[in-house]
Structure formats: structure tokens, C-alpha cells
N, CA and C atoms as an extended XYZ file, in Angstrom:
210
Properties=species:S:1:pos:R:3:atomname:S:1:resname:S:1:resid:I:1 pbc="F F F"
N        14.711       12.969      -18.828 N   MET     1
C        13.470       13.561      -18.351 CA  MET     1
C        12.279       12.718      -18.839 C   MET     1
N        12.338       12.306      -20.086 N   ARG     2
C        11.229       11.504      -20.623 CA  ARG     2
C        11.062       10.198      -19.839 C   ARG     2
N        12.188        9.581      -19.474 N   GLN     3
C        12.116        8.341      -18.712 CA  GLN     3
C        11.459        8.592      -17.352 C   GLN     3
N        11.779        9.707      -16.724 N   TRP     4
C        11.189       10.057      -15.441 CA  TRP     4
C         9.678       10.242      -15.585 C   TRP     4
N         9.261       10.970      -16.626 N   VAL     5
C         7.829       11.198      -16.861 CA  VAL     5
C         7.121        9.881      -17.135 C   VAL     5
N         7.719        9.034      -17.952 N   ASP     6
C         7.115        7.729      -18.251 CA  ASP     6
C         6.991        6.881      -16.990 C   ASP     6
N         8.020        6.942      -16.158 N   HIS     7
C         7.998        6.190      -14.895 CA  HIS     7
C         6.837        6.666      -14.024 C   HIS     7
N         6.652        7.971      -13.891 N   TRP     8
C         5.602        8.499      -13.032 CA  TRP     8
C         4.205        8.303      -13.607 C   TRP     8
N         4.108        8.100      -14.905 N   LYS     9
C         2.802        7.762      -15.483 CA  LYS     9
C         2.323        6.416      -14.968 C   LYS     9
N         3.275        5.541      -14.650 N   VAL    10
C         2.945        4.217      -14.119 CA  VAL    10
C         2.826        4.271      -12.587 C   VAL    10
N         3.814        4.842      -11.954 N   VAL    11
C         3.890        4.828      -10.496 CA  VAL    11
C         2.894        5.800       -9.860 C   VAL    11
N         2.663        6.939      -10.481 N   GLY    12
C         1.769        7.951       -9.916 CA  GLY    12
C         0.396        7.408       -9.545 C   GLY    12
N        -0.304        6.746      -10.467 N   PRO    13
C        -1.626        6.204      -10.118 CA  PRO    13
C        -1.581        5.141       -9.010 C   PRO    13
N        -0.504        4.377       -8.954 N   ILE    14
C        -0.375        3.372       -7.889 CA  ILE    14
C        -0.265        4.067       -6.539 C   ILE    14
N         0.586        5.090       -6.460 N   LEU    15
C         0.744        5.825       -5.208 CA  LEU    15
C        -0.530        6.573       -4.830 C   LEU    15
N        -1.222        7.115       -5.803 N   GLU    16
C        -2.476        7.820       -5.532 CA  GLU    16
C        -3.530        6.853       -4.988 C   GLU    16
N        -3.596        5.650       -5.560 N   ALA    17
C        -4.543        4.641       -5.065 CA  ALA    17
C        -4.213        4.242       -3.629 C   ALA    17
N        -2.922        4.104       -3.327 N   GLU    18
C        -2.522        3.767       -1.959 CA  GLU    18
C        -2.883        4.894       -0.995 C   GLU    18
N        -2.657        6.135       -1.418 N   ARG    19
C        -2.996        7.283       -0.574 CA  ARG    19
C        -4.481        7.297       -0.250 C   ARG    19
N        -5.327        7.076       -1.255 N   TRP    20
C        -6.775        7.061       -1.028 CA  TRP    20
C        -7.196        5.886       -0.157 C   TRP    20
N        -6.569        4.737       -0.343 N   ALA    21
C        -6.900        3.565        0.476 CA  ALA    21
C        -6.593        3.842        1.945 C   ALA    21
N        -5.445        4.463        2.205 N   ARG    22
C        -5.092        4.801        3.594 CA  ARG    22
C        -6.046        5.838        4.166 C   ARG    22
N        -6.401        6.815        3.370 N   LEU    23
C        -7.318        7.856        3.825 CA  LEU    23
C        -8.681        7.266        4.171 C   LEU    23
N        -9.195        6.413        3.313 N   LEU    24
C       -10.506        5.808        3.549 CA  LEU    24
C       -10.497        4.850        4.738 C   LEU    24
N        -9.320        4.287        5.067 N   ALA    25
C        -9.216        3.356        6.191 CA  ALA    25
C        -9.012        4.076        7.524 C   ALA    25
N        -8.825        5.386        7.481 N   THR    26
C        -8.559        6.158        8.692 CA  THR    26
C        -9.880        6.571        9.345 C   THR    26
N        -9.932        6.459       10.664 N   SER    27
C       -11.159        6.817       11.380 CA  SER    27
C       -11.339        8.334       11.433 C   SER    27
N       -12.572        8.751       11.694 N   GLU    28
C       -12.875       10.184       11.826 CA  GLU    28
C       -12.064       10.812       12.953 C   GLU    28
N       -11.935       10.097       14.061 N   ASP    29
C       -11.164       10.619       15.198 CA  ASP    29
C        -9.700       10.822       14.825 C   ASP    29
N        -9.129        9.853       14.103 N   ASP    30
C        -7.733        9.991       13.678 CA  ASP    30
C        -7.569       11.160       12.698 C   ASP    30
N        -8.521       11.322       11.799 N   LEU    31
C        -8.454       12.436       10.858 CA  LEU    31
C        -8.525       13.779       11.580 C   LEU    31
N        -9.399       13.882       12.570 N   ARG    32
C        -9.485       15.113       13.356 CA  ARG    32
C        -8.185       15.396       14.093 C   ARG    32
N        -7.639       14.355       14.718 N   ARG    33
C        -6.386       14.508       15.461 CA  ARG    33
C        -5.251       14.930       14.532 C   ARG    33
N        -5.168       14.306       13.366 N   GLN    34
C        -4.117       14.649       12.413 CA  GLN    34
C        -4.275       16.082       11.918 C   GLN    34
N        -5.502       16.511       11.689 N   SER    35
C        -5.745       17.889       11.263 CA  SER    35
C        -5.316       18.875       12.342 C   SER    35
N        -5.682       18.587       13.586 N   LEU    36
C        -5.294       19.466       14.682 CA  LEU    36
C        -3.783       19.482       14.877 C   LEU    36
N        -3.145       18.317       14.734 N   ASP    37
C        -1.684       18.258       14.845 CA  ASP    37
C        -1.022       19.104       13.759 C   ASP    37
N        -1.550       19.026       12.562 N   LEU    38
C        -1.000       19.814       11.461 CA  LEU    38
C        -1.176       21.304       11.707 C   LEU    38
N        -2.365       21.694       12.132 N   LEU    39
C        -2.619       23.109       12.396 CA  LEU    39
C        -1.792       23.622       13.570 C   LEU    39
N        -1.455       22.755       14.507 N   ALA    40
C        -0.665       23.159       15.663 CA  ALA    40
C         0.772       23.515       15.282 C   ALA    40
N         1.217       23.094       14.116 N   LEU    41
C         2.575       23.391       13.676 CA  LEU    41
C         2.757       24.854       13.282 C   LEU    41
N         1.668       25.528       12.953 N   TRP    42
C         1.771       26.922       12.515 CA  TRP    42
C         2.247       27.798       13.658 C   TRP    42
N         3.174       28.666       13.338 N   GLN    43
C         3.690       29.607       14.323 CA  GLN    43
C         3.677       30.996       13.695 C   GLN    43
N         3.107       31.978       14.365 N   PRO    44
C         2.978       33.307       13.771 CA  PRO    44
C         4.306       33.990       13.497 C   PRO    44
N         5.366       33.613       14.192 N   GLY    45
C         6.641       34.290       14.011 CA  GLY    45
C         7.503       33.738       12.897 C   GLY    45
N         7.053       32.708       12.210 N   VAL    46
C         7.860       32.100       11.163 CA  VAL    46
C         7.980       33.076        9.997 C   VAL    46
N         9.204       33.325        9.574 N   ALA    47
C         9.445       34.280        8.491 CA  ALA    47
C         8.743       33.837        7.211 C   ALA    47
N         8.104       34.796        6.564 N   GLY    48
C         7.435       34.509        5.306 CA  GLY    48
C         6.012       34.008        5.452 C   GLY    48
N         5.537       33.844        6.670 N   ASP    49
C         4.180       33.363        6.886 CA  ASP    49
C         3.404       34.453        7.613 C   ASP    49
N         2.538       35.125        6.887 N   ASP    50
C         1.766       36.201        7.515 CA  ASP    50
C         0.468       35.700        8.127 C   ASP    50
N         0.274       34.387        8.102 N   GLY    51
C        -0.901       33.804        8.723 CA  GLY    51
C        -2.111       33.713        7.815 C   GLY    51
N        -2.008       34.205        6.604 N   GLU    52
C        -3.171       34.199        5.711 CA  GLU    52
C        -3.649       32.773        5.436 C   GLU    52
N        -2.716       31.863        5.224 N   ALA    53
C        -3.101       30.487        4.895 CA  ALA    53
C        -3.880       29.841        6.036 C   ALA    53
N        -3.445       30.052        7.257 N   ILE    54
C        -4.136       29.433        8.390 CA  ILE    54
C        -5.529       30.022        8.550 C   ILE    54
N        -5.680       31.313        8.286 N   VAL    55
C        -6.996       31.942        8.378 CA  VAL    55
C        -7.931       31.346        7.331 C   VAL    55
N        -7.420       31.143        6.124 N   LEU    56
C        -8.243       30.537        5.073 CA  LEU    56
C        -8.639       29.110        5.435 C   LEU    56
N        -7.706       28.359        6.018 N   GLN    57
C        -8.030       26.993        6.443 CA  GLN    57
C        -9.082       27.003        7.539 C   GLN    57
N        -8.961       27.916        8.475 N   GLN    58
C        -9.939       27.988        9.557 CA  GLN    58
C       -11.330       28.309        9.009 C   GLN    58
N       -11.402       29.178        8.025 N   ARG    59
C       -12.699       29.489        7.406 CA  ARG    59
C       -13.283       28.259        6.733 C   ARG    59
N       -12.428       27.530        6.017 N   ALA    60
C       -12.900       26.317        5.338 CA  ALA    60
C       -13.413       25.297        6.338 C   ALA    60
N       -12.671       25.092        7.431 N   PHE    61
C       -13.107       24.140        8.454 CA  PHE    61
C       -14.401       24.594        9.114 C   PHE    61
N       -14.542       25.884        9.325 N   ALA    62
C       -15.773       26.406        9.925 CA  ALA    62
C       -16.963       26.132        9.015 C   ALA    62
N       -16.765       26.300        7.717 N   LEU    63
C       -17.844       26.002        6.773 CA  LEU    63
C       -18.205       24.529        6.810 C   LEU    63
N       -17.195       23.668        6.869 N   LEU    64
C       -17.456       22.230        6.928 CA  LEU    64
C       -18.166       21.849        8.221 C   LEU    64
N       -17.780       22.451        9.345 N   ARG    65
C       -18.457       22.172       10.609 CA  ARG    65
C       -19.914       22.581       10.530 C   ARG    65
N       -20.178       23.697        9.876 N   GLY    66
C       -21.553       24.166        9.722 CA  GLY    66
C       -22.395       23.189        8.919 C   GLY    66
N       -21.797       22.571        7.912 N   ARG    67
C       -22.510       21.572        7.109 CA  ARG    67
C       -22.814       20.328        7.919 C   ARG    67
N       -21.862       19.924        8.780 N   ASP    68
C       -22.050       18.718        9.602 CA  ASP    68
C       -23.208       18.890       10.571 C   ASP    68
N       -23.414       20.091       11.020 N   ARG    69
C       -24.477       20.359       12.010 CA  ARG    69
C       -25.842       20.503       11.357 C   ARG    69
N       -25.856       20.787       10.082 N   ALA    70
C       -27.140       21.018        9.381 CA  ALA    70
C       -27.865       19.734        9.107 C   ALA    70
């Protein structure tokens, strides 16, 4: 376990830097499309999902849209 933790202390920051680099290189249009694609995966009939998470995400996005317009 210690070896695994030590390994991730080195690899974790490298992967995080790569993730941020990819995110910053992505266009606004691609980010919007990816967000919509992700949200489209939600299905109300999926067991264990009462829809609360999607409602919270929609509220957050609505708040962000409101900031963009201000």
C-alpha cells in the first residue's frame, strides 16, 4: 500500500497537469457539447437515481449562464 501511495504522489500531479492542459486547450464550443453529451446520458428510470443530482447540476448551470449574461 505504501508503494502505491508513494507512486501516486509522483504520478498524481503529472496526470492532474495533463488534465488541466487538455481542459485549457479545449474550445468553449467543445466544452458545451461535452457537457450536453454528459447530461444526455441521464435517464430517469435508472435504478438508484432519483434525479436529484441532475436537478442540482441544472441549477448550477443556470447560475453560471446568468453570470455570463451579466
